[in-house]
C-alpha positions in Angstrom: 75.3 160.3 51.3 76.3 156.7 51.4 79.7 156.3 53.1 80.3 152.7 52.1 79.8 151.8 48.4 79.7 148.4 46.9 79.5 148.2 43.1 78.8 145.0 41.3 81.3 143.5 39.0 84.0 142.3 41.4 85.0 145.6 43.0 85.6 145.6 46.7 83.4 147.6 49.0 85.0 151.0 49.6 84.6 154.0 51.9 84.0 157.4 50.4 86.6 159.6 52.3 85.5 163.0 53.5 87.7 165.8 54.6 87.1 164.9 58.3 88.4 161.4 57.7 91.6 162.7 56.3 92.1 165.2 59.1 91.4 162.5 61.8 93.7 160.0 60.2 96.5 162.6 59.8 96.1 163.8 63.4 96.3 160.2 64.7 99.4 159.6 62.5 101.2 162.5 64.2 101.9 160.3 67.2 103.3 157.5 65.1 106.3 156.9 62.9 104.6 156.8 59.4 107.2 154.4 58.0 106.6 152.0 60.9 102.9 152.4 60.7 103.0 151.7 56.9 105.0 148.5 57.6 102.5 147.5 60.3 99.6 147.6 57.9 101.6 146.1 55.0 102.1 149.0 52.6 104.9 151.4 51.7 105.1 154.9 53.4 104.2 156.7 50.2 101.1 154.5 49.8 99.7 155.9 53.0 99.7 159.4 51.5 98.2 158.2 48.2 95.4 156.5 50.2 94.6 159.7 52.0 94.7 161.7 48.8 92.2 159.4 47.1 88.4 159.8 46.9 87.7 156.3 48.1 89.5 153.7 50.1 88.9 149.9 50.2 86.7 149.1 53.2 89.0 146.5 54.8 92.1 148.8 54.4 90.1 151.6 55.9 89.0 149.4 58.9 92.6 148.2 59.3 93.9 151.8 59.4 91.2 152.9 61.9 91.7 150.0 64.2 95.5 150.5 64.2 95.1 154.2 64.9 92.3 153.5 67.5 89.8 155.8 65.8 86.2 155.3 64.7 85.2 157.3 61.6 82.2 155.3 60.3 79.0 155.7 62.2 76.9 152.7 63.4 74.3 153.8 60.9 76.9 153.7 58.0 77.8 150.1 59.0 74.2 149.0 59.4 73.2 150.4 56.1 76.0 148.5 54.4 75.4 145.2 56.2 71.7 145.5 55.4 72.4 146.0 51.7 74.7 143.1 51.8 72.1 140.9 53.5 69.6 141.8 50.7 72.1 140.8 48.0 73.0 137.5 49.7 69.6 136.3 50.7 
């Protein structure tokens, strides 16, 4: 299953969230104040929960959350597959 999707038509690349992603993010958030974390990444507290409840999350937001929480949820293969497909589209 592709983890990073990029549909034509102006939609931003997104990550398909799996249950493990949600668990890892929620576990990492336990050591943080959710309101402060939300402010740090530029969203409201309730938006954090709606992002975790969704099926997909915009790739750059996902990367921002993972970096801020110091977790890695995408594999190198996932990233390489996405960048290769992007290279094909751009060249």
